[in-house]
C-alpha positions as CSV (number, residue, x, y, z in Angstrom):
1,M,6.7,4.9,-61.3
2,R,8.2,8.3,-62.2
3,Y,5.2,10.1,-60.9
4,Y,5.4,8.3,-57.4
5,R,9.1,9.0,-57.2
6,S,8.6,12.7,-57.8
7,Q,5.9,12.8,-55.2
8,W,8.2,11.0,-52.8
9,C,11.0,13.5,-53.5
10,R,8.8,16.5,-53.1
11,A,7.7,15.3,-49.7
12,G,11.3,15.3,-48.6
13,R,12.1,11.6,-49.2
14,P,10.6,10.3,-46.0
15,R,11.5,6.7,-45.1
16,N,8.7,5.8,-42.6
17,K,5.7,3.7,-43.5
18,T,3.3,6.2,-42.2
19,Y,3.9,8.4,-45.2
20,T,1.7,7.7,-48.1
21,E,4.2,9.0,-50.6
22,Y,6.8,6.5,-49.4
23,M,4.4,3.6,-49.5
24,S,3.1,4.5,-53.0
25,Y,6.6,4.9,-54.3
26,K,7.8,1.5,-52.8
27,T,4.6,-0.2,-54.3
28,A,5.2,1.3,-57.7
29,N,8.8,0.2,-57.5
30,R,8.0,-3.3,-56.6
31,D,5.5,-3.6,-59.4
32,F,8.1,-2.2,-61.9
33,R,10.6,-4.8,-60.7
34,R,8.1,-7.6,-61.1
35,A,7.2,-6.5,-64.5
36,H,10.9,-6.2,-65.5
37,R,11.7,-9.7,-64.3
38,K,8.8,-11.1,-66.1
39,A,9.8,-9.4,-69.4
40,A,13.5,-10.5,-68.9
41,N,12.4,-14.1,-68.3
42,G,10.4,-13.9,-71.6
43,H,13.4,-12.7,-73.4
44,T,15.6,-15.4,-72.0
45,S,13.2,-18.1,-73.0
46,M,13.0,-16.7,-76.5
47,M,16.7,-16.7,-76.9
48,Q,16.8,-20.3,-75.6
49,L,14.2,-21.3,-78.3
50,N,16.1,-19.7,-81.1
51,R,19.2,-21.6,-80.0
52,E,17.3,-24.9,-79.9
53,I,15.9,-24.2,-83.4
54,D,19.4,-23.6,-84.8
55,E,20.7,-26.7,-83.2
56,S,17.9,-28.9,-84.4
57,A,18.1,-27.4,-88.0
58,E,21.6,-28.9,-88.1
59,M,20.8,-32.2,-86.6
60,N,17.2,-33.4,-87.2
61,T,14.5,-31.9,-89.5
62,N,11.7,-33.3,-87.5
63,D,12.9,-31.6,-84.3
64,F,13.4,-28.5,-86.3
65,W,9.8,-28.3,-87.5
66,K,8.5,-29.1,-84.1
67,H,10.3,-26.1,-82.7
68,V,9.3,-23.9,-85.6
69,N,5.6,-24.9,-85.2
70,T,5.8,-24.4,-81.4
71,R,7.1,-20.9,-82.0
72,R,4.4,-20.2,-84.5
73,M,1.7,-21.3,-82.1
74,A,3.2,-19.4,-79.2
75,Y,3.1,-16.2,-81.3
76,N,-0.2,-17.0,-83.2
77,C,1.6,-16.7,-86.4
78,N,-0.3,-17.3,-89.8
79,K,1.5,-20.1,-91.5
80,S,1.0,-18.7,-94.9
81,T,2.5,-15.3,-94.1
82,S,5.2,-16.1,-91.7
83,G,8.5,-17.6,-92.8
84,I,12.2,-18.0,-92.1
85,K,14.6,-15.4,-93.4
86,F,17.9,-16.6,-94.9
87,G,19.9,-13.5,-95.9
88,E,17.5,-11.3,-97.7
89,I,15.0,-14.1,-98.8
90,V,12.1,-15.3,-96.8
91,H,11.2,-18.9,-97.2
92,R,7.6,-20.0,-96.2
93,D,7.5,-23.7,-97.1
94,Q,9.4,-26.8,-95.8
95,K,10.9,-27.7,-99.2
96,A,12.4,-24.3,-99.8
97,I,13.8,-24.2,-96.3
98,T,15.3,-27.7,-96.3
99,E,17.0,-27.0,-99.6
100,Q,19.0,-24.0,-98.0
């Protein structure tokens, strides 16, 4: 997007659809906004999933493990290497986590 903006500025910042610099800049800007919204929505959904995991850990262990496994599948994590970190200790099995 920076490249197209600099091209548009060098052309004198025209604001007419007949100028290719203007149209290229607007297209790049539109693509950037779409990508940014998509990334922001992904971050928001991850925050919501983290909140749901925290709430279910306090209430119901079955829901907790359902959320954890959903998250593992979403990020294609290896169950043997991924874990949950409590303080400085990483727990990888259900028994160790439920004892916390």
